[in-house]
All heavy atoms as an XYZ file, in Angstrom:
504
protein
N     -30.696     27.947     41.229
C     -31.983     28.557     41.624
C     -31.726     29.675     42.665
O     -30.923     29.536     43.579
C     -32.842     27.513     42.287
C     -34.144     28.165     42.861
S     -35.201     26.846     43.603
C     -35.571     25.839     42.273
N     -32.287     30.819     42.457
C     -32.164     32.001     43.355
C     -33.051     31.869     44.541
O     -34.154     31.359     44.370
C     -32.453     33.301     42.548
C     -31.610     33.521     41.347
C     -30.209     34.035     41.753
C     -29.480     34.331     40.529
N     -28.100     34.641     40.833
N     -32.596     32.296     45.651
C     -33.366     32.302     46.837
C     -34.046     33.629     47.041
O     -33.586     34.670     46.558
N     -35.258     33.538     47.673
C     -35.965     34.721     48.001
C     -36.327     34.701     49.447
O     -36.325     33.696     50.128
C     -37.254     34.751     47.173
C     -37.016     34.811     45.666
N     -36.917     33.656     44.979
C     -36.652     35.788     44.839
C     -36.700     33.933     43.686
N     -36.564     35.254     43.611
N     -36.717     35.853     50.015
C     -37.129     35.980     51.426
C     -38.311     34.932     51.649
O     -39.204     34.900     50.880
C     -37.583     37.386     51.775
C     -38.152     37.411     53.223
C     -36.375     38.385     51.666
N     -38.128     34.193     52.712
C     -39.175     33.142     53.083
C     -38.852     31.778     52.533
O     -39.458     30.861     53.027
N     -37.991     31.645     51.536
C     -37.600     30.312     51.048
C     -36.789     29.543     52.072
O     -36.056     30.132     52.910
C     -36.764     30.431     49.816
C     -37.548     30.908     48.564
O     -38.788     31.006     48.646
O     -36.818     31.279     47.548
N     -36.887     28.264     52.015
C     -36.198     27.379     52.995
C     -34.901     26.939     52.262
O     -34.895     26.672     51.085
C     -37.095     26.142     53.238
C     -36.462     25.164     54.234
C     -37.575     24.221     54.663
N     -37.166     22.848     54.906
C     -36.400     22.407     55.914
N     -35.937     23.227     56.754
N     -36.109     21.214     56.158
N     -33.818     26.987     52.982
C     -32.500     26.572     52.482
C     -31.956     25.431     53.262
O     -32.003     25.446     54.471
C     -31.531     27.765     52.446
C     -30.227     27.399     51.579
C     -31.210     28.269     53.782
C     -29.406     28.614     51.174
N     -31.509     24.343     52.531
C     -31.009     23.126     53.151
C     -29.641     22.963     52.719
O     -29.338     22.974     51.486
C     -31.898     21.929     52.779
C     -31.300     20.613     53.488
C     -33.338     22.154     53.148
N     -28.718     22.840     53.657
C     -27.249     22.743     53.336
C     -26.810     21.326     53.819
O     -26.967     21.006     55.016
C     -26.457     23.797     54.093
C     -24.969     23.726     53.718
C     -26.980     25.185     53.710
N     -26.209     20.577     52.905
C     -25.696     19.231     53.269
C     -24.387     19.420     53.867
O     -23.572     20.274     53.539
C     -25.592     18.384     52.020
C     -26.867     18.113     51.271
C     -27.916     17.354     52.203
O     -27.480     16.478     52.987
O     -29.099     17.640     52.091
N     -24.070     18.601     54.846
C     -22.832     18.584     55.528
C     -21.718     18.032     54.659
O     -21.911     17.117     53.878
C     -22.899     17.712     56.840
O     -21.582     17.686     57.423
N     -20.478     18.576     54.798
C     -19.331     18.127     54.071
C     -18.707     16.888     54.781
O     -17.846     16.245     54.260
C     -18.315     19.207     53.875
C     -18.793     20.293     52.986
C     -17.752     21.378     52.761
O     -16.654     21.303     53.353
O     -18.033     22.361     52.034
N     -19.139     16.618     55.984
C     -18.564     15.614     56.795
C     -19.661     14.579     57.104
O     -20.784     14.897     57.521
C     -17.964     16.065     58.085
C     -16.826     17.010     57.784
C     -16.101     17.503     59.032
N     -14.984     18.340     58.714
C     -14.691     19.400     59.262
N     -15.345     19.866     60.372
N     -13.669     20.155     58.909
N     -19.322     13.259     56.995
C     -20.263     12.166     57.235
C     -20.794     12.221     58.676
O     -21.917     11.926     58.945
C     -19.690     10.868     56.849
N     -19.913     12.618     59.598
C     -20.294     12.552     61.063
C     -21.201     13.730     61.493
O     -21.763     13.754     62.541
C     -19.078     12.478     61.906
N     -21.313     14.768     60.638
C     -22.100     15.957     61.050
C     -23.352     16.047     60.123
O     -23.377     15.749     58.966
C     -21.296     17.211     60.720
C     -20.146     17.475     61.697
C     -19.521     18.858     61.356
O     -19.335     19.138     60.234
N     -19.192     19.541     62.463
N     -24.440     16.312     60.875
C     -25.747     16.535     60.056
C     -25.677     17.796     59.234
O     -24.947     18.711     59.553
C     -26.753     16.581     61.149
C     -26.064     17.134     62.360
C     -24.710     16.647     62.258
N     -26.597     17.853     58.252
C     -26.745     19.056     57.510
C     -27.506     20.074     58.335
O     -27.759     19.827     59.521
N     -27.801     21.214     57.760
C     -28.634     22.194     58.519
C     -29.617     22.842     57.545
O     -29.432     22.864     56.281
C     -27.766     23.235     59.216
C     -26.900     24.049     58.262
C     -26.049     24.912     59.104
N     -25.114     25.727     58.209
C     -24.542     26.808     58.508
N     -24.678     27.349     59.705
N     -23.722     27.430     57.659
N     -30.661     23.399     58.131
C     -31.695     24.070     57.267
C     -32.151     25.324     58.054
O     -32.018     25.451     59.241
C     -32.909     23.084     57.146
N     -32.679     26.248     57.221
C     -33.115     27.520     57.773
C     -34.024     28.260     56.745
O     -34.359     27.678     55.706
N     -34.398     29.454     57.104
C     -35.262     30.288     56.276
C     -34.508     31.569     55.877
O     -33.886     32.194     56.798
C     -36.584     30.637     57.002
C     -37.424     31.509     56.134
C     -37.347     29.337     57.302
N     -34.573     31.910     54.622
C     -33.932     33.173     54.097
C     -34.682     34.341     54.699
O     -35.845     34.465     54.391
C     -33.841     33.150     52.600
C     -32.958     32.010     52.137
C     -33.255     34.523     52.166
C     -32.949     31.849     50.599
N     -34.006     35.135     55.498
C     -34.597     36.351     56.063
C     -34.432     37.562     55.162
O     -35.249     38.484     55.156
C     -34.030     36.658     57.397
C     -34.169     35.566     58.396
C     -35.687     35.328     58.778
O     -36.371     36.236     59.152
N     -36.139     34.127     58.628
N     -33.274     37.533     54.422
C     -32.940     38.763     53.620
C     -31.959     38.332     52.472
O     -31.102     37.481     52.787
C     -32.266     39.873     54.434
C     -32.025     41.098     53.734
C     -31.398     42.213     54.653
O     -31.436     42.010     55.864
O     -30.935     43.176     54.107
N     -32.147     38.867     51.294
C     -31.217     38.691     50.217
C     -30.258     39.821     50.287
O     -30.643     41.003     50.119
C     -31.884     38.598     48.814
C     -30.897     38.453     47.739
C     -32.849     37.495     48.781
N     -29.060     39.592     50.700
C     -28.074     40.653     50.948
C     -27.341     41.072     49.609
O     -27.004     42.205     49.493
C     -26.994     40.200     51.932
C     -27.500     39.794     53.303
C     -26.403     39.133     54.160
C     -28.139     41.030     53.987
N     -27.163     40.087     48.727
C     -26.473     40.293     47.455
C     -26.946     39.318     46.425
O     -27.129     38.171     46.789
C     -25.008     40.221     47.722
C     -24.103     40.629     46.556
C     -22.639     40.596     46.979
O     -22.267     41.019     48.067
N     -21.818     40.057     46.180
N     -27.161     39.783     45.181
C     -27.669     38.887     44.173
C     -26.496     38.082     43.483
O     -26.653     36.937     43.268
C     -28.434     39.704     43.059
C     -29.599     40.427     43.635
C     -30.950     39.642     43.346
O     -30.957     38.768     42.491
O     -31.901     39.979     44.089
N     -25.465     38.783     43.124
C     -24.291     38.127     42.464
C     -23.018     38.494     43.157
O     -22.674     39.737     43.096
C     -24.274     38.516     41.009
C     -25.381     37.882     40.137
C     -25.160     36.347     40.029
O     -24.069     35.797     40.056
O     -26.220     35.742     39.962
N     -22.282     37.679     43.723
C     -22.591     36.295     44.055
C     -23.654     36.303     45.183
O     -23.743     37.298     45.906
C     -21.311     35.684     44.515
C     -20.536     36.864     45.047
C     -20.910     38.006     44.220
N     -24.388     35.206     45.250
C     -25.482     35.101     46.188
C     -25.005     35.194     47.645
O     -24.066     34.555     47.989
C     -26.243     33.834     45.960
C     -26.846     33.714     44.559
C     -27.402     32.368     44.376
O     -28.190     31.776     45.256
O     -27.007     31.780     43.308
N     -25.724     35.987     48.427
C     -25.472     36.099     49.882
C     -26.852     36.328     50.560
O     -27.551     37.177     50.187
C     -24.523     37.232     50.241
C     -23.110     37.015     49.760
C     -22.213     38.069     50.356
N     -20.866     38.043     49.716
C     -19.977     37.113     49.933
N     -20.177     36.166     50.863
N     -18.804     37.135     49.342
N     -27.098     35.464     51.570
C     -28.381     35.535     52.233
C     -28.139     35.752     53.721
O     -27.189     35.208     54.294
C     -29.142     34.226     52.075
C     -29.325     33.892     50.557
C     -28.792     32.697     50.048
C     -30.129     34.662     49.727
C     -28.993     32.352     48.708
C     -30.282     34.344     48.416
C     -29.746     33.160     47.927
O     -29.930     32.849     46.610
N     -29.090     36.379     54.426
C     -29.203     36.349     55.856
C     -30.158     35.202     56.155
O     -31.347     35.240     55.730
C     -29.677     37.650     56.398
C     -29.794     37.761     57.905
C     -28.378     37.642     58.549
C     -30.482     39.061     58.335
N     -29.687     34.180     56.887
C     -30.452     32.964     57.172
C     -30.716     32.739     58.668
O     -29.788     32.899     59.463
C     -29.780     31.780     56.593
C     -30.574     30.450     56.889
C     -29.552     31.853     55.064
N     -31.986     32.494     58.994
C     -32.316     32.117     60.339
C     -32.322     30.546     60.396
O     -33.200     29.974     59.743
C     -33.692     32.658     60.681
C     -34.282     32.147     61.960
C     -33.839     33.014     63.218
O     -33.828     34.167     63.147
N     -33.455     32.343     64.311
N     -31.328     29.953     61.005
C     -31.229     28.541     61.013
C     -32.243     27.867     61.997
O     -32.647     28.569     62.962
C     -29.839     28.108     61.396
C     -28.813     28.675     60.405
C     -27.988     29.742     60.551
C     -28.647     28.199     59.007
N     -27.258     29.948     59.460
C     -27.648     29.056     58.427
C     -29.174     27.196     58.268
C     -27.185     28.855     57.133
C     -28.730     27.038     56.900
C     -27.794     27.835     56.412
N     -32.486     26.621     61.877
C     -33.482     25.900     62.735
C     -33.046     25.923     64.208
O     -33.887     25.792     65.101
C     -33.624     24.438     62.239
C     -34.396     24.413     60.956
C     -34.615     22.977     60.510
O     -33.851     22.069     60.855
O     -35.627     22.786     59.779
N     -31.768     26.064     64.475
C     -31.272     26.119     65.915
C     -31.467     27.457     66.527
O     -31.027     27.667     67.653
C     -29.836     25.526     66.005
C     -28.801     26.514     65.332
O     -29.223     27.593     64.795
O     -27.660     26.155     65.263
N     -32.006     28.358     65.736
C     -32.257     29.816     66.276
C     -31.130     30.751     65.887
O     -31.387     31.930     66.124
N     -30.046     30.298     65.457
C     -28.931     31.186     65.117
C     -29.247     31.857     63.814
O     -29.955     31.331     62.990
C     -27.593     30.509     65.032
C     -27.189     29.905     66.379
C     -25.930     29.161     66.186
N     -25.592     28.482     67.468
C     -24.592     27.652     67.607
N     -23.813     27.357     66.572
N     -24.400     27.103     68.737
N     -28.573     33.069     63.548
C     -28.780     33.756     62.286
C     -27.280     34.016     61.783
O     -26.491     34.374     62.524
C     -29.425     35.137     62.485
O     -30.722     34.896     63.122
C     -29.660     35.859     61.233
N     -27.128     33.872     60.492
C     -25.818     34.098     59.881
C     -25.971     34.528     58.408
O     -26.961     34.247     57.798
C     -24.847     32.926     60.048
O     -25.336     31.845     59.310
N     -24.893     35.105     57.889
C     -24.747     35.367     56.495
C     -24.283     34.074     55.864
O     -23.317     33.427     56.334
C     -23.783     36.582     56.220
O     -24.217     37.674     56.945
C     -23.602     36.817     54.761
N     -24.942     33.730     54.726
C     -24.519     32.482     54.035
C     -24.382     32.714     52.554
O     -25.203     33.300     51.926
C     -25.614     31.462     54.275
C     -25.347     30.118     53.615
C     -24.371     29.305     54.161
C     -26.010     29.704     52.530
C     -24.094     28.101     53.531
C     -25.745     28.488     51.888
C     -24.717     27.668     52.368
N     -23.279     32.308     51.967
C     -22.972     32.367     50.577
C     -22.842     30.945     50.037
O     -21.809     30.269     50.257
C     -21.698     33.210     50.332
N     -23.870     30.420     49.400
C     -23.778     29.005     48.998
C     -22.791     28.824     47.888
O     -22.655     29.592     46.895
C     -25.166     28.787     48.476
C     -25.806     30.039     48.194
C     -25.082     31.023     49.077
N     -22.006     27.682     47.993
C     -21.077     27.277     46.962
C     -21.872     26.438     45.935
O     -22.942     25.940     46.289
C     -19.902     26.468     47.585
N     -21.335     26.189     44.775
C     -21.990     25.426     43.737
C     -22.381     24.048     44.311
O     -21.577     23.310     44.807
C     -21.120     25.306     42.537
N     -23.655     23.736     44.292
C     -24.110     22.423     44.715
C     -24.185     22.168     46.187
O     -24.536     21.118     46.602
N     -23.861     23.208     47.019
C     -23.788     23.054     48.415
C     -25.119     23.213     49.167
O     -25.320     22.731     50.234
C     -22.794     23.964     49.063
N     -26.064     23.793     48.479
C     -27.368     24.146     49.119
C     -28.541     23.876     48.203
O     -28.363     23.976     46.990
C     -27.387     25.610     49.575
N     -29.615     23.451     48.767
C     -30.885     23.303     48.034
C     -31.882     24.380     48.581
O     -31.972     24.543     49.748
C     -31.539     21.936     48.272
O     -30.520     20.987     47.858
C     -32.770     21.727     47.482
N     -32.523     25.136     47.632
C     -33.433     26.063     48.002
C     -34.814     25.617     47.689
O     -35.108     25.266     46.546
C     -33.146     27.498     47.316
C     -31.840     27.944     47.780
C     -34.266     28.422     47.566
C     -31.335     29.229     47.147
N     -35.677     25.512     48.681
C     -37.109     25.160     48.541
C     -37.932     26.384     48.550
O     -38.026     27.090     49.575
C     -37.467     24.180     49.652
C     -36.605     22.892     49.716
C     -36.834     22.083     50.918
O     -37.621     22.471     51.797
O     -36.145     21.040     51.027
N     -38.555     26.730     47.409
C     -39.301     27.991     47.283
C     -40.495     27.978     48.212
O     -41.161     26.895     48.313
C     -39.662     28.257     45.899
C     -38.460     28.552     45.016
C     -38.802     29.091     43.677
O     -39.953     28.844     43.186
N     -37.973     29.848     43.041
N     -40.776     29.066     48.797
C     -41.944     29.188     49.676
C     -43.205     29.055     48.790
O     -43.282     29.593     47.661
C     -41.921     30.604     50.337
C     -43.086     30.870     51.156
C     -43.021     32.358     51.783
O     -42.382     33.178     51.200
N     -43.734     32.518     52.798
N     -44.153     28.317     49.323
C     -45.441     28.184     48.727
C     -46.100     29.530     48.577
O     -46.314     30.225     49.524
C     -46.356     27.252     49.490
C     -47.695     26.947     48.788
O     -47.879     27.347     47.675
O     -48.468     26.221     49.416
N     -46.451     29.943     47.331
C     -47.056     31.201     47.116
C     -48.334     31.428     47.916
O     -48.661     32.580     48.319
C     -47.251     31.446     45.612
C     -45.953     31.521     44.802
C     -45.046     32.612     45.268
O     -45.501     33.699     45.543
N     -43.767     32.371     45.396
N     -49.169     30.401     48.049
C     -50.392     30.531     48.861
C     -50.126     30.878     50.272
O     -50.805     31.659     50.883
C     -51.228     29.339     48.712
C     -51.802     29.165     47.305
C     -52.669     27.894     47.201
O     -52.615     26.957     48.044
N     -53.492     27.798     46.152
N     -49.092     30.302     50.860
C     -48.832     30.521     52.289
C     -48.171     31.898     52.430
O     -48.097     32.408     53.582
C     -47.941     29.376     52.873
O     -46.683     29.391     52.267
N     -47.620     32.445     51.399
C     -46.998     33.745     51.460
C     -48.030     34.912     51.496
O     -47.760     35.957     51.951
C     -46.072     33.977     50.286
N     -49.195     34.611     51.001
C     -50.235     35.661     50.940
C     -50.894     35.907     52.239
O     -51.007     35.111     53.042
C     -51.306     35.276     49.967
O     -50.731     35.074     48.704
Protein backbone atom coordinates (compact mmCIF):
# COMPACT_ATOMS: atom_id res chain seq x y z
CA UNK A 1 0.00 0.00 0.00
CA UNK A 2 1.32 3.42 -0.95
CA UNK A 3 1.43 6.18 1.61
CA UNK A 4 0.14 9.69 1.09
CA UNK A 5 0.58 12.95 2.99
CA UNK A 6 -1.43 12.77 6.21
CA UNK A 7 -1.45 8.96 6.42
CA UNK A 8 -0.32 7.37 9.67
CA UNK A 9 2.61 4.96 9.46
CA UNK A 10 3.30 2.32 12.13
CA UNK A 11 6.65 0.53 12.23
CA UNK A 12 7.08 -2.62 14.29
CA UNK A 13 10.32 -3.01 16.19
CA UNK A 14 12.79 -5.67 15.08
CA UNK A 15 13.76 -6.24 18.73
CA UNK A 16 11.47 -7.61 21.40
CA UNK A 17 12.79 -5.20 24.04
CA UNK A 18 12.09 -2.08 21.94
CA UNK A 19 8.64 -0.68 21.22
CA UNK A 20 7.56 0.10 17.68
CA UNK A 21 7.01 3.66 16.55
CA UNK A 22 4.32 5.60 14.73
CA UNK A 23 4.09 8.90 12.92
CA UNK A 24 2.40 10.88 10.17
CA UNK A 25 3.67 11.14 6.59
CA UNK A 26 4.52 14.81 5.97
CA UNK A 27 5.82 14.41 2.41
CA UNK A 28 6.24 11.69 -0.22
CA UNK A 29 9.87 12.17 -1.26
CA UNK A 30 10.01 9.33 -3.80
CA UNK A 31 7.44 6.90 -5.23
CA UNK A 32 9.73 4.01 -6.29
CA UNK A 33 11.30 2.91 -4.06
CA UNK A 34 9.09 4.52 -1.45
CA UNK A 35 10.63 7.26 0.70
CA UNK A 36 8.68 9.43 3.10
CA UNK A 37 9.35 12.38 5.36
CA UNK A 38 7.73 11.30 8.65
CA UNK A 39 6.91 13.29 11.79
CA UNK A 40 7.18 10.68 14.55
CA UNK A 41 5.06 10.72 17.72
CA UNK A 42 8.11 11.71 19.78
CA UNK A 43 8.37 14.95 17.76
CA UNK A 44 11.34 13.93 15.63
CA UNK A 45 11.26 14.07 11.84
CA UNK A 46 13.17 11.72 9.54
CA UNK A 47 13.31 10.24 6.08
CA UNK A 48 11.91 6.70 6.11
CA UNK A 49 12.14 4.00 3.43
CA UNK A 50 9.98 1.05 4.51
CA UNK A 51 11.26 -2.47 3.88
CA UNK A 52 8.86 -5.19 2.80
CA UNK A 53 6.47 -5.91 5.66
CA UNK A 54 8.20 -3.53 8.06
CA UNK A 55 5.51 -0.83 8.15
CA UNK A 56 1.73 -0.53 8.15
CA UNK A 57 0.14 2.52 6.55
CA UNK A 58 -3.22 3.63 7.88
CA UNK A 59 -4.85 5.86 5.31
CA UNK A 60 -6.14 9.21 6.50
CA UNK A 61 -9.92 9.37 6.74
CA UNK A 62 -11.07 11.32 3.69
CA UNK A 63 -13.69 13.23 5.72
CA UNK A 64 -11.13 14.52 8.21
CA UNK A 65 -8.88 15.56 5.32
CA UNK A 66 -11.49 17.98 3.95
